[in-house]
N, C-alpha and C positions, 0 to 999 in steps of 0.2 A: 450808728455811732459805737454801740457796744461791740458789734461784730468787728468793726475796724480796729478797736482797741485790743480785742482778743488776737486779731491777726498780727498787730504790731508786737504784742507780748510774745507771741509764738516765734516771730522773726528774731527777737532778742534772745530768746532761749536757744534757738538754733545756732545763733552766732556764738553764744557762750559755750555750747556743747562741742563746737567744731574742733578746738584744740584738743579736748579730751578724746574725741573720736579718733583724731589722727594719732595721738599717743597710744591709744589702745590698739589700733590697727598695727602700729609698728611693733608693740610688745607681743601681741598675739601671733603675728605673722600671717594673719588672714583678715579679711574684711570685717569691719565692725558691723554688728547687726542689732536689731531692736530687742533681741532676746538677751541682751547683756544683763538685764535685771536678774536673770537666773544663771548667769555664767560664772562658774566657780574655778575657772582656769587660773592657775597660780601665775602671778606676775612678780618680777623683781624690779624694783625701782630704786635708782641710786641718786644721791645728791652730792654736789661738790661743796655745798655750804658747810663750813667747819662747825663742829660742836666744841664747847668749852666745858671741861669737867674739872670739878674741884676735888672731891674726895673719892667718888665712885667712878667706875669706868663709863665712858660715854656710850650712847646707843650706836649701833652699827650704822654706817652710811648707806647701807642697802636695806630696803624694807620689803617684806612680802605682803602681797595683797591680791585681790581678785577684782575683775570688772564689776561684779555684783556689789562688793564693798565700796568701790570707788563711786559707783552711781548712787549708793545710799548716802555717802558723804556729801556728794554734790547736791542731792535733793535736800538734805537737812540744812546745808549752808545757804542754799537758794531760798528756802522758806524763811530762815532767820533774816536774810538780807531784805526780803520783801516786807517782813514784819517791821523791821527797823525803819525802812523808808516810809511805810504807812504811819508809824508812830511819829516820825518827824513831821509829816504832813498834818497829823492831828494836833501836834504841838503848835505848829505855825497857825493853825485855824483856831487856836485857843480852846480846843476841846480837852486838851490835857493842860490843866491849869496849875502846873508846878514845874519843877525842874524835870528834864527828860534827857538822860544821858544815854546815847546810842552806842551800839557795839559794832558798828559798821567797820569792816576790815579785820575784825578779830574773830570772826566766826569759826575759823579753823581750830582755834584753841578750844572752844567749847565742844565742838564735835569730835576732835581728835582725842581730847581727854576722856570724854564719855565712852569712846570705843576702847579705852585702855583700862578702865576701872570697873568696879561692880556697883550694882544698885545699892548695896549695903554700905558703901563708902559714903562719907559726908562731904558736901561742898558748901563753902560759905564765901561770899564775895563782897565787893563794894557796891556802890550805887549803879554801876553799869551791869545790870543783872538780867535783863530781859532774855537774852539768848541762853544763859546758863540755866535759867528756869525752864526754858523750852527743851534744852538737852536732857534735863532731869525728868522727862515725861510730862512736862507742863503742857497746857492746852492754849491754843491761840485765843479762843474766846475769853477764857479766864484772864489771859494776859491783857488784852485790850480793855476788858471790863474793869480791871484794876487801875489801869492808866487813867480812865475817865471817871473813876469813883463810883462804880456800880457794885451792888452787893454781891453779884456773881463773880467778882474778881477773886484772884487767888489768895488775897489777904482780906477778903470781905469788903473791898472797896474803900478801906480806911487808911491804907498805907501808901498807895500810889506807886509811881514808876520806880522809885528808888528802894522799895522795901517788899519785893516779891518774896514769897515763902511757900514751901511745899515740903512739909515734914515727912510725908509718906514717900517722897521721892529722894529723901536724904539731902534736901536743899534747905539750908538754914538762913537764907536771905542774902539779899541785898541790904546794905547798910549805908545810910546817908552821911554818916560822919567819917571823914578820912581816917583810916587806921582802926576804926572800931571793931572790924571783923577779925583782926589779928589775935588779940587776946581771947576773943570768943572762940576762934578756931582752936586755940590751945585748950580751952575748956572742953570742947567737943572731943578732942583727942584724949584728954585726961579721962573723960567719962568712958571712952572706949577701952582704955587700958584698965581702968578700975573695974569695969564689968567683964574684963577678959574677952572682949569681942575681937574677932579676927578681921578688923576693918581699919581703914585709914581716913583721916580728915585732910582734905585738900583746901587750903586757904588761899584764895586768889586776891591779888592787890595790884595797884598800879605803881608806876615809878614814883609818883608823888608821895605815896605812903611810905616809901623807903627812907624818907627823911624825918619820920615821926618817932617820938620817943618810945611809944608803946611797942613799936616794931622790934626794937632792940631788946626790950624787957621780955617780950613774949618768946622770941627766938632763944634767948638765954634760958628761959624756963623750960622750953620744949627740949633743949639739949640736956639740961640738968636732970629732968625727970624722964628722959628717954621716951618721949611721947610718940605715938604713931601718927606723926604730922608731916605733911609735905606743903611747903610754902611756894607758891607760883607767882612770880612777878610778871604781869602782862605789861611790858614796857612799850607803850605806844608813843613815847618820847614827849608827851605833853601832859602836864597836870592842869586840867581845865585849859586855859589859853597860854600857859607858861611853858616854854620849851625846857626839856630836862637840863640842857647845858647852862641855863640861867638859874636853875634851882639847886644845883649841887656843884661841888668843886670839881668832881670828875665823873663823867657818865659811865666809866668802867666800874664805878661803885655798884652798879646794878648787876654786874656779871660775876659777883664773887662766888656764886654757886655754879650750878650746871646751866649751860646756855643752849637752847634749842630754838631754831628759827621759827617764829610764830606763824608763818604762812605755809609751812610745810606740814600738812596735816598728818601724813604717814609717820613723820618723825616726832610729831607731838604725841601720837599714839605710842611711840616707842618709849615715852617717858614712864611707861608702866614699870620700868626697872627700879625707880626710886621707891615705888610702892612695895615691891617685893623685898627690897633691902630694909625698908622701914619695919616690915613685919618679921624679919628674920632675927 
């Protein structure tokens, strides 16, 4: 039974890798091989998806990468996806005895951002925090232990799914209250400026947060004090079960800043340019 399951999983992985293999073969001009993990051949990948820029220049529509980097991205996202599927199963089995908000479909944001920033930068996010924690050098065992309330969890088993934390990885949590992380992110950025650190705080939030009062206050404060802060709206079009079009007068409301397609990992990585401008 176990062997059959392994075979089934191997077949699924092969199917997932097939489009990547074809794309790499086309880009490289030669057959794809298993040595891709060490292949640093330069690749140029272009996208036709438009970016929207508010104040600064948008990233280029062509991105430089290597087969080695692409494979590492795929591996990280695949691990995140399997973790979230397993977490969903544990929740259904009532082994996770609280809310459990999954990050399925948004893995490219976590991995792409991590490739663009440094370990000394700070990240803070909402209750959808499992994969951000993992991207910040978190461990799978500690993640699952926290979800089921074990003392080996990343927050000592006391906080659960919505409140992961890893200070030594620059990750200041998941937060269960909608919008709570926005002013806290400003506080982290203020500390960086006060201490004259050459770092940035990235505050992640969903489209539902953009309707909350603290969001406006925090962004105003960040601008007034010229804080090294970047605010990232992960617009998955739903606040819990409510579609964004039912929660706000205009969905374009969420695109007032710079817009990058959340499924294009290389172009998420290109969002490093706001970090450089924030520090300049």
